[in-house]
N, C-alpha and C positions, 0 to 999 in steps of 0.2 A: 504494500500500500504506500503510495506517495501523495504528497499534497499537490493539488492542481488549483491554479488561480491564486488570488490574494489570500494570505493566511487569516483565518478567523479563529480567535481563541474560544474555548468552550468552558473554561473554568474561572476566568476573570472577564469582566465586562469592560473592555477597553479597545481602542483602535490605535493605529500607529501614531496618529496625530496627538493622542493624549500623552505619549511617551517622548515626543519630540521636544527640542529646546536646546538651550545652551550652545547656540551657534553650531548645530549639527552634531554635538556630542550626545544629545538626548538627555533626559532627566536623570539625575542621580537618584537611585532607588534604594531606600532602606528596606531591608527584609528581616523583620523580627518573626518569631514563630507564631505569635498570637495576634489576633485582630485588636485586642485591647492594647497591646504594646504599639501596634501600628498607629492606632488612634492617639496614644500618648505622645509618640514622636511627632505626629502631625499637629499636635497642640503648639508646637514651636514654629509652625509654618505661618506665613502670611498668604492672603488671597486663596484660602483653602476651598477646594470643592471635592466632593466625594463621588466616586463611581461605585455604586453598591453592588454587592454580589450575593446571590442566594446561598452560596457555599461558605460565606464568611470571609472571603478574600476581598474585602472592600479596598479600593485604591484611593488613597488620599493624595491629592495633587495640591501643590502650592509652591511658595518660594521661601528661600532663606536670604537674609541680608548677607551679601558677600563681603569678604575682607577688603576688597578693592573698590567697594561702592557699587558693584554690579550685582543685581539680584541673581541668585542661583535657583534654577528651576529643579524641583525635587518631587519625589513621590514616596509614599510609604504603603506597604502592603504585606499582609501575613503570608509567609511561605508555607504555613502549616507545620506539622511535626513530622520529622523524619525525611530521609532522602527521597522516597517515592513522591512525596508531596512537593519537595523542592524541584524534582524533575519536571513536574507539570507546570508549576507556577513560574519558575525561573525560565524554563524553555519558552513558555508563551510570552513572557516579558521580552526575552531576547529576540524572538521572532517578530515582535512588534517594534523593535528598534532600541530596547534598553541596552546600554553599553557600560554602565557603571553601577554595580550592585554591591551593597554592603550588608552582610548579615549582622544583625544586632541581637544577640542571643544570650542564653544562660548556660551554665555548665557546672559540673562538679570538679573539684580540684583533685588532681593526681599527685600533687605535692603539698599535702596539708600542713607540713611543718612551716612552709614559707608562703605558699599561695593560699591564703585563707579568705573567707568572707570578710569584707566586701572587695576583694581584689578584682582586678580587671585583666583579662588576657587578650592580647592581640595575636591572632593566628598567623604564623608565617607559612604553615602547611598543615596537612591533616593526614593521619593514618586512615586508610580506606578500609575500615572494618565494617563495611556495609555492602549490600548486594547490588544496589541500583547502579553505581558508577561502573560496575563490572560488565554491564550491558553495553557500555560505550568503549571502554579501554581495558586492557589486561591489568591485573592487580599490581604488577610491577611498575606501572606508570605513576609518577608522583602527582599528588594533588597539592598544588602550590598557590599561595595567595599572590596577588599582584604586589610587586615591590613598591609601586607608587602608593598603593593603599596603605601598606604597612608603614611606610615612611610618614604619610600624612597622619595616621592614627597615633603614632609615637609622638609626633610633634604636638598633636592635640592633647595628649595626656599631660604634657608639660604645661601647655597653656591653661588647661582646666585646673591644674594643681593636684593631679592624682598620680603623677609619675612614680612616687614613692611606693605605691602598691599596684603598679601596672607592670605586666610581664609580657614579653614577646617570645614566641616559640611554637613548637609543634603541638597540635591538639589531636584528640582521638575522636573519630566519628563512628558511631555504632548504630545498629538497627534496634537493639533491645536495651532499654533502660533497666528493667528489673532483673533480667538474667545476667547480662554482660557486666553491668556496673554494680548492681546490688546483690548479685549472687543467688537469685531465686531459681528454683528448679533443679533437676537432677544433674545438670552439668556445672554445678556451682564451683566445684574444685578446679575444673579446667578453666572456667571463666576467671576465678580468682588468680590463678597462676598467670593467665594471659595479661590481666590488668597490672599485676605486679611487675611483669617484664616491661610494660610500657612505662611504669613509674620509675624503674631503675634506669631506663634509657633517657629519662628526663622529659617525657611527655608531660605537658603542663596540666591539661584538663580534658574532660570527656564531655562530648556533646553529640548532636545527632544530625547535623546538616552541612557543615562546612565542606567536607571532602567532595560532596557531589556538586556543590556550587562552584568550587574551584575547577572540577573536571569539566563542567558544562562551559565555563568561561574559556577553557583551553580548546574544547572541541568546536565551539561556535565562533571563537574570536581569535584563533591563533594567527600570528603574522610573523613574517621574517623581515628583520631590519637590523642594520648595523647598530652597535651600541651607541655611537655618537650621533645617530640621526635623530630628528625630531619625531614626535609621536605621530602615528597614523590613526586618524579618527575612526578607522574601521575596527580597531581592536576592542576587546572586552576586558575591563578591569574588575576583579572580584576580590572582596576583602571580608574579614570577619572579626568582630570584637565581641567579647563575652563577659558577662557579669558572673562572677563566681558566687553561687548561692548554696554550695555545699562543700564541706571540707572533710573532717573526720565525723561529721554529722551528715546524713543523707540530704537533709534540707535544713537550712538555717532558719531561725525565727523570722516571721514575716517582715518585721521592721528592718532587720539586717539585710534581708534579701532585697527589699525595696531600695535601700541605700545603694547597694551594689548596682541595681538596675538603673536607678536615676543617674548615677555617675557614669555608667557605661553609655547611656543615651547622650549625655553631655559630650563625651569623647567622640561618639559617632557624629554628632552634629558639627562639632568643631573640625573633626577630621575631614568631613566633606567640604566644609568651607575652605580649608587649607588646600585640599586637592583641586577644588574648582578654581581657586586663585592661580595655582601653578599651571593648570591646564589652560586657563584663559591667557596666560602669558607665554604659553607654548614652551614651557621649560622642562617638560618631561617627554 
């Protein structure tokens, strides 16, 4: 089966014109897991309008005040939980022209002695411990975040004032929260051993979506260009910033989790402002 004619999404209610903007780059899209968080992020937008979805993937469109005085056209939409849902939502967004996508999520720490609630983790890459991305690429292929996204988010952590508890590194993306991370079921010993290996290797946190978002960005937006060249607007940049809401406790108290999420949203918003400024100056 192949697509014929213009692409029409079936899980979000949007058209290519809705994702356009920023002088051809398209809107910068925030991808939290839940619609509630998508709406919270949109609370910082100006000129907001909503494209409702019967499936709960409402798209919030608006602008942010840019660091160079130019408004930044943005969107926020829930990716849903897990890589299969990311596959549908992110692919439809990319087919409609989205080229800048930032996951704004939550995670459990794999380094609880140092990466504790309310820490923030900026993913540089992800362990592909999920089945969805394997339908696209063999498991040996790495899932890597955009360097430009990582750099902008790290700068944002400094600006926001949370650099002291923000960490950059590899994260783990899984299919099962309760079995793989929390040890439910008959494979609990194997899952515990697996997670311990990741912890010893220095993997920072465990979540459920980043690896496939990075894979999709590579599949749909790869480009070949010399290191010294200016950016090609056709490429896709994908990033991920995570609020740590569990450490040696599966879930932190609600107030602590909220503090982590609020700070992570602040880093995400500032990171996109920084990235947009750099891109408008064509410095990456």
